C-alpha positions in Angstrom: 105.1 22.9 157.0 102.9 22.4 160.1 99.2 22.4 159.6 98.7 25.6 161.7 100.6 27.6 159.1 98.1 26.7 156.5 95.3 28.5 158.5 94.8 32.2 158.0 95.2 33.7 161.4 93.2 36.8 162.5 95.0 40.1 162.6 95.4 40.2 166.3 97.4 37.0 166.3 99.6 37.8 163.4 102.6 39.3 165.0 103.6 36.8 167.8 103.3 33.6 165.8 105.2 35.1 162.9 108.0 36.2 165.2 108.1 32.8 166.8 108.2 31.1 163.5 111.1 33.4 162.4 113.0 32.6 165.5 112.4 28.8 165.2 113.5 28.9 161.6 116.6 30.8 162.5 117.5 28.3 165.2 116.9 25.3 162.9 118.9 26.8 160.1 122.1 28.2 161.4 123.3 29.1 157.9 120.4 31.5 157.3 121.5 35.2 156.8 120.9 36.8 160.2 121.8 40.4 159.2 119.0 40.5 156.6 116.4 39.6 159.2 117.7 42.2 161.6 117.8 44.9 158.9 114.2 44.2 157.9 113.1 44.3 161.5 114.8 47.7 162.1 113.4 49.2 158.9 109.9 48.1 159.8 110.3 49.7 163.2 111.5 53.1 161.7 108.6 53.1 159.2 106.1 52.7 162.0 107.7 55.5 164.0 107.7 57.8 160.9 104.1 57.1 160.2 103.2 58.1 163.7 105.4 61.2 163.6 104.1 62.5 160.2 100.5 61.7 160.8 98.3 64.9 160.9 97.2 66.0 164.4 93.5 65.7 165.1 91.5 68.9 164.3 89.5 70.4 167.1 86.4 71.6 165.2 85.6 74.0 168.0 89.0 75.7 167.8 88.8 76.0 164.1 85.3 77.6 164.4 86.7 80.3 166.7 89.7 80.9 164.3 87.1 81.7 161.6 85.1 83.9 164.0 88.3 85.9 164.9 89.2 86.3 161.3 85.8 87.8 160.6 86.2 90.1 163.6 89.6 91.3 162.2 88.0 92.0 158.8 85.2 94.0 160.4 87.6 95.8 162.7 90.1 96.8 160.0 87.7 97.4 157.1 85.9 100.8 157.4 83.2 99.6 155.0 81.5 97.8 157.8 81.3 100.9 159.9 80.0 103.5 157.4 76.4 104.0 156.2 76.9 102.9 152.6 73.2 103.7 151.9 73.8 107.4 152.4 74.0 109.7 149.3 75.4 112.7 151.3 78.8 114.1 150.4 81.3 116.7 151.7 83.5 118.8 149.5 87.1 119.5 150.7 89.0 122.3 149.0 92.5 123.4 150.2 93.1 127.0 149.3 96.7 127.0 150.7 99.2 124.7 152.5 99.8 122.2 149.7 103.0 122.3 147.5 104.4 124.7 150.1 105.2 125.0 153.8 102.6 127.3 155.4 99.6 129.3 154.3 97.2 126.6 155.5 93.5 127.1 154.8 90.9 124.5 153.8 87.2 124.7 153.0 84.8 122.0 154.1 81.5 122.3 152.3 78.1 120.6 152.2 75.3 121.5 149.9 74.0 124.3 152.2 76.9 125.2 154.5 80.7 125.6 154.7 83.4 126.0 157.3 87.0 127.2 157.0 89.7 125.2 158.8 92.5 127.6 159.7 93.5 130.8 157.8 97.3 130.9 157.7 100.0 133.0 156.2 103.3 132.1 154.5 106.6 133.8 153.8 107.7 135.2 150.4 110.5 134.1 148.1 113.7 136.1 147.8 112.5 137.6 144.5 109.3 139.1 146.0 111.0 142.4 146.8 109.4 144.5 149.5 106.9 141.7 150.4 106.8 140.7 154.1 104.1 138.0 154.2 101.8 136.2 151.8 98.1 135.5 152.6 95.8 133.2 150.6 93.7 134.5 147.7 90.2 134.7 149.2 88.4 134.7 145.8 86.6 131.4 146.4 85.6 132.4 149.9 84.0 135.5 148.4 82.0 133.2 146.1 80.6 131.1 148.9 80.6 133.7 151.8 76.9 133.2 152.3 77.4 129.5 153.0 80.2 129.9 155.5 79.0 129.4 159.1 82.3 129.5 161.0 86.1 129.6 161.0 87.7 126.7 162.9 91.2 127.0 164.3 93.4 124.0 165.1 96.4 125.8 166.8 98.1 129.2 167.0 101.0 129.0 164.6 101.3 131.8 162.1 100.9 129.5 159.2 97.4 128.6 160.6 96.2 132.0 162.0 98.4 134.7 160.5 95.9 135.6 157.7 92.8 135.9 159.9 93.0 139.7 160.3 93.2 140.1 156.5 90.1 137.9 156.1 88.2 139.7 158.8 88.9 143.1 157.2 86.7 142.0 154.4 84.4 139.3 155.8 83.5 138.3 159.3 82.4 134.9 160.6 82.1 133.2 164.0 85.5 131.9 164.9 85.9 128.8 167.1 89.1 127.6 168.8 90.7 126.8 172.1 91.8 129.8 174.3 95.4 130.2 173.3 94.8 130.5 169.5 91.9 132.9 170.1 94.1 135.0 172.5 96.8 135.3 169.9 94.3 136.1 167.1 93.0 138.8 169.5 96.5 140.3 169.7 96.6 140.4 165.9 93.2 142.1 165.9 94.5 144.8 168.3 97.5 145.4 166.0 95.2 145.8 163.0 92.8 148.0 164.8 90.1 145.3 164.7 89.3 145.1 168.4 85.6 145.1 167.8 85.9 141.7 166.0 86.8 139.9 169.2 83.0 139.6 169.6 83.2 136.8 167.0 85.3 134.6 169.3 83.8 131.3 170.5 86.2 129.5 172.9 85.7 125.7 173.0 86.2 122.9 175.5 88.1 119.9 174.3 86.4 116.5 174.2 83.0 118.3 173.8 81.0 118.1 170.5 79.8 121.5 169.2 77.0 121.8 166.7 78.1 124.5 164.2 75.4 125.5 161.8 73.1 122.7 160.8 75.5 120.4 159.0 78.6 120.2 161.2 79.4 118.7 164.6 83.0 119.3 165.6 85.1 118.0 168.5 88.5 119.4 169.4 90.9 116.7 170.6 94.2 117.6 172.4 97.3 117.1 170.3 101.0 117.6 171.0 102.9 119.9 168.8 105.6 122.6 169.1 103.1 125.1 170.4 100.8 124.8 173.4 97.0 124.1 173.1 97.1 122.3 169.7 94.1 120.2 168.5 93.0 117.7 166.1 89.4 117.9 164.8 86.6 115.3 164.4 84.2 116.8 161.9 81.0 114.8 161.7 78.5 115.4 158.8 75.7 113.4 157.4 78.2 111.8 155.0 80.4 110.6 157.8 83.2 111.7 160.2 86.3 113.3 158.9 89.4 113.6 161.1 91.7 116.6 160.5 94.9 116.1 162.6 96.2 119.7 162.3 100.0 119.8 162.9 101.0 117.1 165.3 103.5 114.7 166.8 103.0 112.0 169.4 104.8 113.1 172.4 104.4 110.7 175.3 106.3 112.9 177.8 105.3 116.6 177.0 106.5 119.4 179.1 103.1 120.1 180.5 102.1 116.5 180.9 99.1 116.8 178.5 99.7 113.9 176.1 97.9 113.6 172.7 94.3 112.4 173.2 94.9 109.0 171.4 91.8 107.6 173.2 89.4 109.9 171.4 91.1 109.3 168.0 90.8 105.5 168.6 87.2 106.0 169.7 86.3 107.6 166.4 88.3 105.0 164.5 86.3 102.3 166.3 83.0 103.9 165.3 84.1 104.5 161.7 85.9 107.3 159.9 85.1 108.4 156.4 88.3 110.3 155.7 91.5 111.4 157.3 93.5 114.5 156.6 96.9 114.2 158.2 100.1 116.3 158.6 102.8 115.2 156.1 105.7 117.6 157.0 108.1 114.9 158.4 107.0 112.0 156.2 110.6 111.2 155.3 111.8 110.8 158.9 111.8 107.2 159.8 112.8 107.6 163.4 110.2 108.7 166.0 110.2 112.4 166.7 111.8 112.9 170.1 109.9 114.4 173.0 110.2 118.1 173.7 111.7 117.1 177.1 114.8 115.7 175.4 116.2 119.2 174.9 116.5 119.8 178.6 119.9 117.9 179.2 121.4 119.8 176.3 120.4 123.2 177.7 121.7 122.1 181.1 125.1 121.1 179.7 125.5 124.2 177.5 124.4 126.6 180.2 126.7 125.1 182.8 129.8 125.7 180.6 128.9 129.3 179.5 131.3 131.9 180.8 129.5 135.0 179.5 126.1 136.0 178.3 123.8 133.3 176.8 121.7 134.5 173.9 119.1 131.7 173.1 117.0 132.0 170.0 114.1 129.8 168.9 110.7 130.1 167.3 108.7 132.6 169.3 105.7 130.3 169.3 107.6 127.4 170.9 106.7 128.4 174.4 107.7 125.1 176.0 111.2 125.4 174.5 111.5 129.0 175.9 110.1 127.8 179.2 112.7 125.1 179.5 115.5 127.5 178.6 114.3 129.9 181.2 114.2 127.2 183.9 117.8 126.2 183.2 118.8 129.9 183.1 117.3 130.2 186.6 119.0 127.0 187.7 122.4 128.5 186.8 121.7 131.8 188.5 120.8 134.0 185.5 118.2 136.7 185.0 116.1 136.6 181.9 115.8 139.3 179.2 113.2 138.6 176.5 113.8 140.5 173.3 111.6 140.5 170.2 108.0 141.7 169.9 106.5 138.3 169.0 108.5 136.5 171.7 107.5 139.0 174.3 103.8 138.9 173.3 103.6 135.1 173.1 105.3 134.6 176.5 103.1 137.2 178.1 99.9 135.7 176.8 100.9 132.2 178.0 101.7 133.5 181.4 98.4 135.5 181.6 96.4 132.5 180.8 98.4 130.2 183.1 99.7 127.9 180.4 103.1 128.4 182.1 104.0 129.8 185.5 107.2 131.8 186.0 108.0 134.4 188.8 108.0 138.0 187.5 111.2 138.9 189.4 113.4 136.8 187.1 112.8 139.1 184.2 114.9 142.2 183.4 114.6 144.8 180.6 117.0 145.1 177.7 118.4 148.4 178.9 119.4 146.8 182.2 121.5 144.1 180.6 124.6 146.4 180.0 124.7 147.1 183.7 124.7 143.5 184.8 127.5 140.9 185.0 127.6 138.8 181.8 127.4 135.5 183.8 124.1 136.6 185.3 122.3 137.1 181.9 120.2 134.9 179.7 118.7 136.6 176.6 115.8 134.9 174.9 115.2 136.3 171.5 113.7 135.9 168.0 115.7 135.5 164.8 116.5 131.8 164.7 115.7 131.9 160.9 118.0 134.8 160.2 115.1 137.2 159.4 116.7 140.6 158.6 114.2 142.5 160.8 114.6 140.1 163.8 116.4 141.0 167.1 119.2 138.5 166.7 120.1 139.6 163.2 120.2 143.2 164.2 122.4 142.2 167.1 124.7 140.4 164.7 125.3 143.4 162.5 125.6 145.8 165.5 122.3 147.7 164.9 120.4 146.6 168.0 119.7 149.5 170.3 120.6 147.7 173.6 122.6 144.5 172.8 126.0 144.5 171.2 127.6 141.1 170.5 130.7 140.4 172.6 133.5 137.7 172.1 132.4 136.1 175.4 128.8 135.7 174.2 127.4 132.2 173.6 124.7 132.1 170.9 122.3 129.1 171.3 120.2 128.3 168.2 117.5 126.0 169.2 115.7 125.6 165.9 116.2 123.9 162.6 116.3 125.9 159.3 113.0 126.1 157.5 113.6 125.2 153.8 114.6 128.4 152.0 116.0 130.1 155.0 119.4 128.5 154.9 121.1 131.4 153.2 119.8 134.0 155.6 120.8 131.9 158.6 124.3 131.4 157.2 124.7 135.1 156.7 123.7 135.8 160.3 126.1 133.2 161.6 128.9 134.8 159.7 128.1 138.1 161.3 127.9 136.6 164.8 131.2 134.8 164.4 133.0 137.8 163.0 132.0 139.6 166.2 133.7 136.8 168.1 130.7 135.0 169.6 130.6 131.3 169.9 127.6 129.5 168.4 126.0 126.3 169.7 123.6 124.6 167.4 123.8 121.1 168.7 121.3 118.6 167.5 120.2 117.7 171.0 118.8 121.2 171.7 116.1 121.0 169.1 113.4 118.6 168.2 110.7 118.8 165.5 107.0 119.4 166.2 105.8 117.2 163.4 105.1 113.5 163.2 107.6 111.1 161.7 106.7 108.1 159.7 106.1 105.9 162.7 103.8 108.4 164.3 101.9 108.8 161.0 101.5 105.0 161.0 100.0 105.2 164.5 97.6 107.9 163.5 96.5 105.9 160.4 96.0 102.7 162.5 94.1 104.5 165.3 91.7 106.4 162.9 91.5 103.6 160.3 89.9 105.8 157.6 88.3 104.6 154.5 89.7 107.5 152.5 93.0 109.4 153.0 94.1 112.9 152.0 97.7 113.8 153.0 98.0 117.5 153.7 100.5 120.1 155.0 103.7 119.9 153.0 105.3 120.0 149.6 104.3 117.4 147.0 107.1 115.0 147.8 106.0 115.0 151.4 102.5 114.1 150.7 103.6 111.5 148.1 105.8 109.8 150.8 102.8 110.0 153.2 100.7 108.2 150.6 103.2 105.3 150.6 103.0 105.1 154.4 99.2 104.9 154.2 99.3 102.1 151.7 101.6 100.1 154.1 99.0 100.7 156.8 96.2 99.1 154.8 94.6 102.1 153.0 93.9 101.0 149.3 95.8 103.2 146.8 92.5 103.9 145.0 91.3 105.5 148.3 94.1 108.1 148.4 94.2 111.3 146.5 97.1 113.8 146.4 95.6 117.3 146.3 96.9 120.6 145.0 95.6 123.9 146.1 92.3 124.6 144.5 91.3 121.0 144.0 87.7 120.4 145.1 87.4 116.8 146.4 84.0 115.3 146.9 83.9 112.5 149.6 80.9 110.2 150.3 80.6 106.8 151.9 81.1 105.0 148.5 83.4 107.4 146.6 86.1 110.1 146.6 86.7 112.1 143.5 87.9 115.4 142.2 84.9 117.5 141.2 86.5 120.8 140.0 89.3 123.3 140.5 88.8 126.8 142.0 90.9 129.9 141.9 93.8 130.1 144.4 96.9 132.1 144.8 98.7 134.6 147.1 98.1 138.2 148.1 101.3 140.2 148.9 101.4 142.1 152.1 103.7 144.9 153.3 104.1 144.6 157.0 105.0 148.3 157.5 101.5 149.4 156.8 99.6 146.0 156.8 98.3 146.8 153.3 98.2 144.7 150.2 100.8 145.1 147.4 99.2 144.7 144.0 100.5 141.9 141.8 101.8 144.3 139.0 103.9 146.2 141.6 105.7 143.0 142.6 106.1 142.0 139.0 107.6 145.4 138.2 110.0 145.0 141.1 111.1 141.6 139.9 111.6 143.0 136.4 113.7 145.9 137.7 115.8 143.6 139.8 116.4 141.1 137.0 116.5 143.2 133.8 116.9 146.9 134.8 115.1 150.0 133.5 115.5 152.4 130.6 113.9 155.9 130.7 113.8 158.0 127.6 112.5 161.6 127.5 112.3 163.3 124.1 110.8 166.5 122.6 109.4 166.1 119.1 108.4 168.8 116.7 104.8 168.2 115.6 105.1 169.8 112.2 108.1 167.8 110.9 108.3 164.9 113.4 111.9 165.6 114.3 113.6 165.9 117.6 113.9 169.4 119.0 116.8 168.5 121.2 118.9 165.4 122.1 116.8 162.9 124.1 117.6 162.3 127.7 118.3 158.6 128.4 118.7 157.2 131.9 119.4 153.5 132.7 119.6 151.5 135.9 120.7 147.9 136.1 121.4 147.6 132.4 124.7 149.2 131.4 127.7 150.3 133.5 128.0 154.0 134.3 131.0 154.4 132.0 128.8 153.2 129.1 125.9 155.6 129.7 127.0 158.1 127.0 127.5 155.5 124.3 124.1 153.9 125.2 122.4 157.4 125.1 123.8 158.0 121.6 122.6 154.6 120.5 119.1 155.3 121.8 119.1 158.7 120.0 119.8 156.9 116.8 117.0 154.4 117.4 114.6 157.2 118.1 115.6 159.1 114.9 114.9 156.0 112.8 111.7 155.4 114.6 110.4 159.0 113.9 111.4 158.7 110.2 109.6 155.5 109.7 106.6 155.9 112.1 103.0 155.6 110.8 101.3 158.6 109.4 99.2 160.4 111.9 100.8 158.8 114.9 102.3 162.1 116.0 98.8 163.2 116.9 98.5 160.4 119.4 101.3 160.6 122.0 100.2 157.6 124.0 100.2 155.3 120.9 103.5 156.8 119.8 105.1 156.0 123.2 103.7 152.4 123.0 105.2 151.9 119.6 108.5 153.4 120.6 108.6 151.1 123.6 108.3 148.1 121.3 111.0 149.3 119.0 113.5 150.0 121.9 112.7 146.6 123.5 113.4 144.7 120.3 116.7 146.6 119.8 117.9 146.0 123.3 117.0 142.3 123.2 118.9 141.9 119.9 122.0 143.4 121.4 121.9 142.4 125.1 119.3 139.5 125.3 117.5 141.5 128.1 114.0 142.8 128.5 114.3 145.8 130.7 111.4 147.9 131.9 111.2 150.7 129.3 109.6 154.1 130.2 109.4 156.4 127.2 108.0 160.0 127.6 107.6 162.0 124.4 106.5 165.7 124.4 104.9 166.8 121.2 105.8 170.5 120.8 
């Protein structure tokens, strides 16, 4: 080999001499394997390219530093711990007295060591077995206990399930009451009905986006919220322990009828400053699609009204003024005069027009007694009764008992409301009556939208407020359970969520949320005919009469020999058929004879004790034979 090949060349000179040598060797030895040299050359070239391609990109230390900074900002932005005063030992007690495990009857106590406020005082509706009961109001026992601490009643909006029980509370206890104008105006109407006009002096109307100091411990701001009633609000309740957001009932409507969208900016502002706890509406927590805007019912009204050949009778919730307003607008468009029927509908519409929430010309309205003299194509009747309430105007029309309006085959009934759970049976019965009368019924899905937030809107509320603790409210247990799952998806730790029942007293502080105790809750039964309470035992007796029947026994007993002077008189209702009355009376006579023969000595001198013992004997006998526990009313005259 040449001498130069024995020298060790430097690295910079390696490639060219080696390539030249390989070429020279190849030329001098034509029998050398050329393919192997070419293959090695190609492999080396690919390896070099792969090394360049797979080599890590250089790291810019400045960029990485800002990634870390932004991650820290996200942690601080999304973690409420950074925004709360964790050194504070203050706490707030939150106690729902109604509205959980049910739809309606909303009332919640917010309480510090020295003061308390009530959020809403609502009513609910009775079950079918609560005979003769028109409405239910919350049991005020706990309010009586803390009445000296209560500094105000705070109202979120004017739905009956949030204000309906206010008159019954004020008959017993009076407190300053704060709210926006429409809820106070509607409460004022209730005070007038209950002869409580003098209590209007407790009204304190508020301005939204303004913080009010209520007592010494509470600062409250009303924030505008969209719902199925005008002038609804969410609340920001600030205490020494922190800020609590109460959404009230809400949905996020970006195109409301009046143009007043939900005040998301204020909610986000509080979320940015730090929120201790959120209480949020759970009613529609199973609905995965966003709740449509109230404006979406307009095309449906337009389509249906354009096709109607006779009278249009539209029914919806009397409090949904924007729904009524849209129906009236399309009635006017199609050349119809408007007749409003139903006391609550008339009252609510009048109040909203008085206070300029809506503006309609007075000359479009006609009275109910004028309708019969008008052409059917010129009439739009707006009425109550969308839930099939037996006392409502639409139900009375359906059974032919309304004084002015009789259903015709050419009538079109427009139901612009969904069935409240539990009302399906009464609505179905009303529809049967209407269709028997020949009327057509339109209950299209596009002429009703909910007033409550769906899952997506609940997520938006959770993200805007970004609370440390979460208490889902307003709805049955399955609703608040589903809302809890949504909150966990939105970053609220499961340990920071509690599912409350009515009466649970929840203590909330910057470092903790826990159940402290349980207070008495329940319902008070109200008869709307006289606005008086019905005692619990009366309702229980009515239930027993309806389910088991009644047995009345009247007997005359000789005091000297403890024998019956004459045959007893036995009357039953709801237990045996009329044709079996005589046989049952003979049976009771036999039971009474055996009772008198075997009764305790001296019992004849105590008629009340004798009647109690006889009641027990008759009850056991009837249960053995009929498996029933009827109401038994024995009357024994000792002669």
